[in-house]
DOSE-148710 format. One record per residue (C-alpha): x, y, z; residue in one letter; residue number from 0. Coordinates in steps of 0.001 Angstrom, whole numbers, padded with zeros to 6 digits, always signed. Layout:
residues N
+---------+---------+---------+------+-----+
!       x !       y !       z ! rest !  nr !
+---------+---------+---------+------+-----+
!       X !       Y !       Z !    A ! NUM !
...
+---------+---------+---------+------+-----+
//
This chain:
residues 251
+---------+---------+---------+------+-----+
!       x !       y !       z ! rest !  nr !
+---------+---------+---------+------+-----+
! +029632 ! -105435 ! -052897 !    M !   0 !
! +033085 ! -105561 ! -051264 !    D !   1 !
! +035410 ! -108557 ! -051297 !    S !   2 !
! +034625 ! -109575 ! -047693 !    A !   3 !
! +030898 ! -109703 ! -048434 !    A !   4 !
! +031538 ! -111721 ! -051587 !    L !   5 !
! +033678 ! -114159 ! -049588 !    S !   6 !
! +030911 ! -114777 ! -047056 !    Y !   7 !
! +028333 ! -115115 ! -049833 !    L !   8 !
! +030557 ! -117743 ! -051456 !    L !   9 !
! +030947 ! -119589 ! -048147 !    L !  10 !
! +027189 ! -119568 ! -047538 !    A !  11 !
! +026497 ! -120925 ! -051028 !    A !  12 !
! +029192 ! -123589 ! -050585 !    A !  13 !
! +027797 ! -124608 ! -047200 !    G !  14 !
! +024245 ! -124941 ! -048505 !    F !  15 !
! +025383 ! -126954 ! -051537 !    A !  16 !
! +027523 ! -129217 ! -049354 !    A !  17 !
! +024636 ! -129864 ! -046975 !    G !  18 !
! +022423 ! -130973 ! -049861 !    V !  19 !
! +025208 ! -133040 ! -051454 !    M !  20 !
! +026101 ! -134883 ! -048260 !    N !  21 !
! +022469 ! -135766 ! -047592 !    A !  22 !
! +021865 ! -137108 ! -051100 !    V !  23 !
! +025130 ! -138453 ! -052473 !    A !  24 !
! +028080 ! -137224 ! -050384 !    G !  25 !
! +031058 ! -135164 ! -051499 !    G !  26 !
! +030302 ! -131897 ! -049719 !    G !  27 !
! +033934 ! -131467 ! -048685 !    T !  28 !
! +034845 ! -130981 ! -052358 !    F !  29 !
! +032907 ! -127695 ! -052153 !    I !  30 !
! +033480 ! -126389 ! -048639 !    T !  31 !
! +037178 ! -127102 ! -048099 !    F !  32 !
! +038341 ! -125347 ! -051310 !    P !  33 !
! +035920 ! -122478 ! -050612 !    A !  34 !
! +037530 ! -121886 ! -047225 !    L !  35 !
! +041025 ! -121928 ! -048694 !    M !  36 !
! +039939 ! -119704 ! -051598 !    F !  37 !
! +038746 ! -117094 ! -049114 !    T !  38 !
! +042129 ! -117055 ! -047381 !    G !  39 !
! +041872 ! -119637 ! -044575 !    V !  40 !
! +045132 ! -121675 ! -044097 !    P !  41 !
! +044835 ! -125350 ! -045045 !    S !  42 !
! +044907 ! -127020 ! -041606 !    V !  43 !
! +042511 ! -124443 ! -040146 !    I !  44 !
! +040339 ! -124746 ! -043273 !    A !  45 !
! +040150 ! -128512 ! -042810 !    N !  46 !
! +039279 ! -128194 ! -039116 !    A !  47 !
! +036746 ! -125441 ! -039825 !    S !  48 !
! +035220 ! -127567 ! -042576 !    N !  49 !
! +034586 ! -130414 ! -040128 !    A !  50 !
! +032907 ! -128026 ! -037707 !    V !  51 !
! +030814 ! -126382 ! -040423 !    A !  52 !
! +029420 ! -129686 ! -041734 !    L !  53 !
! +028876 ! -131291 ! -038342 !    F !  54 !
! +025321 ! -130022 ! -037579 !    P !  55 !
! +024168 ! -130705 ! -041159 !    A !  56 !
! +024902 ! -134406 ! -040685 !    S !  57 !
! +022637 ! -134552 ! -037653 !    F !  58 !
! +019953 ! -132520 ! -039445 !    A !  59 !
! +020014 ! -135135 ! -042187 !    S !  60 !
! +020052 ! -137972 ! -039644 !    A !  61 !
! +016981 ! -136459 ! -037963 !    W !  62 !
! +015198 ! -136330 ! -041311 !    A !  63 !
! +016130 ! -140008 ! -041791 !    Y !  64 !
! +015056 ! -140940 ! -038243 !    R !  65 !
! +012337 ! -143371 ! -039378 !    S !  66 !
! +014665 ! -145165 ! -041800 !    D !  67 !
! +017363 ! -146536 ! -039489 !    F !  68 !
! +018058 ! -150246 ! -039792 !    Q !  69 !
! +019883 ! -152378 ! -037216 !    K !  70 !
! +023149 ! -154101 ! -038107 !    F !  71 !
! +022796 ! -157796 ! -037388 !    E !  72 !
! +025393 ! -158790 ! -034810 !    G !  73 !
! +026711 ! -155247 ! -034321 !    V !  74 !
! +025337 ! -152947 ! -031639 !    S !  75 !
! +024806 ! -149248 ! -032160 !    V !  76 !
! +026998 ! -148612 ! -029090 !    K !  77 !
! +029911 ! -150440 ! -030721 !    A !  78 !
! +029540 ! -148432 ! -033949 !    M !  79 !
! +029400 ! -145205 ! -031966 !    V !  80 !
! +032444 ! -146161 ! -029866 !    A !  81 !
! +034774 ! -147020 ! -032751 !    V !  82 !
! +033611 ! -143969 ! -034711 !    S !  83 !
! +034229 ! -141643 ! -031776 !    A !  84 !
! +037678 ! -143009 ! -030921 !    V !  85 !
! +038740 ! -143038 ! -034576 !    G !  86 !
! +037512 ! -139483 ! -035109 !    G !  87 !
! +039513 ! -138279 ! -032104 !    I !  88 !
! +042689 ! -139996 ! -033319 !    L !  89 !
! +042310 ! -138520 ! -036798 !    G !  90 !
! +041769 ! -135009 ! -035435 !    A !  91 !
! +044822 ! -135237 ! -033172 !    V !  92 !
! +046893 ! -136518 ! -036088 !    L !  93 !
! +045843 ! -133487 ! -038147 !    L !  94 !
! +046876 ! -131097 ! -035387 !    L !  95 !
! +050353 ! -132654 ! -035301 !    Y !  96 !
! +050762 ! -132344 ! -039078 !    T !  97 !
! +052818 ! -129242 ! -040017 !    P !  98 !
! +051010 ! -126771 ! -042287 !    E !  99 !
! +053562 ! -127146 ! -045077 !    V ! 100 !
! +053244 ! -130934 ! -044967 !    T ! 101 !
! +049455 ! -130792 ! -045076 !    F ! 102 !
! +049607 ! -128318 ! -047987 !    D ! 103 !
! +051647 ! -130874 ! -049924 !    A ! 104 !
! +049222 ! -133674 ! -048992 !    M ! 105 !
! +046006 ! -131826 ! -049930 !    V ! 106 !
! +046070 ! -132568 ! -053702 !    P ! 107 !
! +046730 ! -136251 ! -053018 !    W ! 108 !
! +044018 ! -136452 ! -050370 !    L ! 109 !
! +041591 ! -134865 ! -052839 !    L ! 110 !
! +042711 ! -137298 ! -055553 !    L ! 111 !
! +042126 ! -140320 ! -053312 !    V ! 112 !
! +038722 ! -138960 ! -052287 !    A ! 113 !
! +037791 ! -138294 ! -055923 !    T ! 114 !
! +038730 ! -141815 ! -057022 !    V ! 115 !
! +036791 ! -143351 ! -054141 !    I ! 116 !
! +033770 ! -141184 ! -054831 !    F ! 117 !
! +033810 ! -141881 ! -058578 !    A ! 118 !
! +034560 ! -145601 ! -058582 !    L ! 119 !
! +033166 ! -146813 ! -055246 !    G ! 120 !
! +029562 ! -147452 ! -056358 !    P ! 121 !
! +030796 ! -149356 ! -059421 !    K ! 122 !
! +033299 ! -151513 ! -057575 !    I ! 123 !
! +031198 ! -152442 ! -054527 !    V ! 124 !
! +028572 ! -154557 ! -056395 !    P ! 125 !
! +031420 ! -156633 ! -057866 !    K ! 126 !
! +033055 ! -157024 ! -054481 !    L ! 127 !
! +029751 ! -158230 ! -053008 !    R ! 128 !
! +029723 ! -161123 ! -055471 !    T ! 129 !
! +033092 ! -162259 ! -054136 !    W ! 130 !
! +032702 ! -161840 ! -050386 !    F ! 131 !
! +030866 ! -160207 ! -047520 !    Q ! 132 !
! +032301 ! -158925 ! -044273 !    I ! 133 !
! +031370 ! -159856 ! -040717 !    G ! 134 !
! +030807 ! -157808 ! -037560 !    P ! 135 !
! +034484 ! -157636 ! -036509 !    V ! 136 !
! +035620 ! -156526 ! -039951 !    T ! 137 !
! +032806 ! -153973 ! -040111 !    L ! 138 !
! +033877 ! -152396 ! -036816 !    L ! 139 !
! +037562 ! -152461 ! -037801 !    T ! 140 !
! +036936 ! -150694 ! -041105 !    I ! 141 !
! +034557 ! -148233 ! -039453 !    Q ! 142 !
! +037359 ! -147386 ! -037012 !    F ! 143 !
! +039829 ! -146764 ! -039859 !    L ! 144 !
! +037278 ! -144697 ! -041780 !    V ! 145 !
! +036698 ! -142628 ! -038635 !    A ! 146 !
! +040446 ! -141904 ! -038358 !    I ! 147 !
! +040451 ! -140756 ! -041977 !    Y ! 148 !
! +037283 ! -138745 ! -041324 !    G ! 149 !
! +038783 ! -136968 ! -038337 !    G ! 150 !
! +041895 ! -136183 ! -040372 !    Y ! 151 !
! +040358 ! -135119 ! -043692 !    F ! 152 !
! +036976 ! -136701 ! -044425 !    G ! 153 !
! +036623 ! -136311 ! -048193 !    G ! 154 !
! +034398 ! -139127 ! -049578 !    A ! 155 !
! +034134 ! -140597 ! -046058 !    M ! 156 !
! +030419 ! -141178 ! -046568 !    G ! 157 !
! +030987 ! -143136 ! -049777 !    I ! 158 !
! +033414 ! -145457 ! -048002 !    V ! 159 !
! +030905 ! -146064 ! -045217 !    M ! 160 !
! +028148 ! -146859 ! -047715 !    L ! 161 !
! +030479 ! -149331 ! -049434 !    A ! 162 !
! +031339 ! -151021 ! -046140 !    V ! 163 !
! +027688 ! -151287 ! -045116 !    Y ! 164 !
! +026877 ! -152797 ! -048499 !    S ! 165 !
! +029595 ! -155432 ! -048086 !    L ! 166 !
! +028140 ! -156203 ! -044653 !    F ! 167 !
! +024902 ! -157154 ! -046388 !    G ! 168 !
! +022681 ! -154073 ! -046187 !    L ! 169 !
! +020789 ! -153296 ! -049391 !    T ! 170 !
! +018401 ! -150491 ! -048414 !    N ! 171 !
! +020151 ! -147307 ! -049571 !    L ! 172 !
! +017904 ! -145055 ! -047491 !    T ! 173 !
! +018702 ! -147032 ! -044332 !    A ! 174 !
! +022417 ! -146986 ! -045137 !    M ! 175 !
! +022276 ! -143231 ! -045725 !    N ! 176 !
! +020617 ! -142806 ! -042333 !    A ! 177 !
! +023441 ! -144606 ! -040534 !    T ! 178 !
! +026101 ! -142935 ! -042675 !    K ! 179 !
! +024893 ! -139428 ! -041866 !    T ! 180 !
! +024695 ! -140204 ! -038152 !    L ! 181 !
! +028202 ! -141699 ! -037992 !    M ! 182 !
! +029643 ! -138869 ! -040105 !    A ! 183 !
! +028083 ! -136374 ! -037717 !    G ! 184 !
! +029550 ! -138207 ! -034745 !    L ! 185 !
! +033041 ! -138349 ! -036287 !    I ! 186 !
! +032935 ! -134655 ! -037136 !    N ! 187 !
! +031497 ! -133939 ! -033699 !    G ! 188 !
! +034334 ! -135495 ! -031716 !    V ! 189 !
! +036874 ! -133950 ! -034101 !    A ! 190 !
! +035157 ! -130615 ! -033507 !    L ! 191 !
! +035872 ! -130834 ! -029775 !    I ! 192 !
! +039571 ! -131399 ! -030469 !    I ! 193 !
! +039785 ! -128589 ! -033041 !    F ! 194 !
! +037921 ! -126076 ! -030879 !    V ! 195 !
! +040089 ! -126912 ! -027882 !    G ! 196 !
! +043203 ! -126352 ! -029997 !    A ! 197 !
! +041930 ! -122994 ! -031284 !    G ! 198 !
! +042081 ! -124107 ! -034926 !    K ! 199 !
! +038705 ! -122769 ! -036085 !    I ! 200 !
! +038105 ! -119707 ! -038274 !    A ! 201 !
! +034821 ! -118878 ! -036524 !    W ! 202 !
! +033198 ! -116206 ! -038736 !    P ! 203 !
! +033689 ! -118291 ! -041877 !    Q ! 204 !
! +032733 ! -121509 ! -040104 !    T ! 205 !
! +029480 ! -120171 ! -038660 !    I ! 206 !
! +028443 ! -118813 ! -042061 !    T ! 207 !
! +028943 ! -122203 ! -043688 !    M ! 208 !
! +027499 ! -124084 ! -040721 !    L ! 209 !
! +024143 ! -122302 ! -040847 !    L ! 210 !
! +023879 ! -122681 ! -044620 !    A ! 211 !
! +024899 ! -126373 ! -044482 !    A ! 212 !
! +022333 ! -127005 ! -041756 !    L ! 213 !
! +019535 ! -125805 ! -044031 !    V ! 214 !
! +020964 ! -127650 ! -047022 !    G ! 215 !
! +021393 ! -130891 ! -045060 !    G ! 216 !
! +017788 ! -130974 ! -043915 !    Y ! 217 !
! +016402 ! -130062 ! -047330 !    I ! 218 !
! +018692 ! -132578 ! -049018 !    G ! 219 !
! +017537 ! -135433 ! -046799 !    A ! 220 !
! +013886 ! -134525 ! -047393 !    R ! 221 !
! +014240 ! -134582 ! -051164 !    I ! 222 !
! +016682 ! -137508 ! -051386 !    A ! 223 !
! +013889 ! -140043 ! -051806 !    R ! 224 !
! +012505 ! -138181 ! -054831 !    K ! 225 !
! +015621 ! -137413 ! -056827 !    M ! 226 !
! +018058 ! -139478 ! -058843 !    D ! 227 !
! +021365 ! -139302 ! -056958 !    P ! 228 !
! +023276 ! -140482 ! -060045 !    S ! 229 !
! +022805 ! -137093 ! -061712 !    R ! 230 !
! +024042 ! -135247 ! -058663 !    L ! 231 !
! +026946 ! -137685 ! -058400 !    R ! 232 !
! +027988 ! -136869 ! -061969 !    A ! 233 !
! +028056 ! -133163 ! -061110 !    V ! 234 !
! +030019 ! -133805 ! -057902 !    I ! 235 !
! +032573 ! -135939 ! -059763 !    I ! 236 !
! +033060 ! -133133 ! -062271 !    G ! 237 !
! +033564 ! -130654 ! -059444 !    I ! 238 !
! +035954 ! -132928 ! -057556 !    S ! 239 !
! +038107 ! -133573 ! -060635 !    V ! 240 !
! +038284 ! -129840 ! -061363 !    T ! 241 !
! +039159 ! -128974 ! -057763 !    V ! 242 !
! +041798 ! -131720 ! -057559 !    T ! 243 !
! +043476 ! -130564 ! -060767 !    L ! 244 !
! +043419 ! -126974 ! -059512 !    A ! 245 !
! +045206 ! -127972 ! -056299 !    F ! 246 !
! +047857 ! -129956 ! -058194 !    F ! 247 !
! +048478 ! -126953 ! -060463 !    I ! 248 !
! +048510 ! -124610 ! -057459 !    R ! 249 !
! +050997 ! -126859 ! -055664 !    G ! 250 !
+---------+---------+---------+------+-----+
//
């Protein structure tokens, strides 16, 4: 098997794994973004392509969760959609105006921040809930900021959203996952429009990962109710730490 075929096989495997991970516990970017760069895609284009590749998988997961959505008391779905869309657009535009060399230098730090959030978020949030809860305005404000981050990079974006929803008072993890996957899909979707318009997508690699992530996202959402996400989280944390260290060494 030649190197090109091996590259596409790697991208397909990464896409499928990321689709499952995002549906169950999050962290798919830790697999797909490095895979794109490993196969020779420049960092900014890899980040844009990653958003496009994972976009349909989020909606596949959201469709699988369609009977589990729960309304936010005092916050309309339209408001959540609006702040997510605007934030995603701003983040995507910000990425496009970031020079490649600057983004290369930022990548290890972005991965480090995402790794820390992913690893510590579930442990910190229960303690925060004992101290305070947030209201509708704060929820929308943080969702807007998360959407900007998601449009720009997106690593561990889902974990942040789950934490915010928990502080708002939601306790049903399945319902929170349903909203998280829908909003993540929306953020990636609006960013996708910006990236495609700017010609920043590596299409052959992206389509390979997109199709694999689509299958993985649907399967992951279907099995999420039956599996212990803590075990998958432990694996993802190990992967994210390894990838982050590799990027620091590479830099």
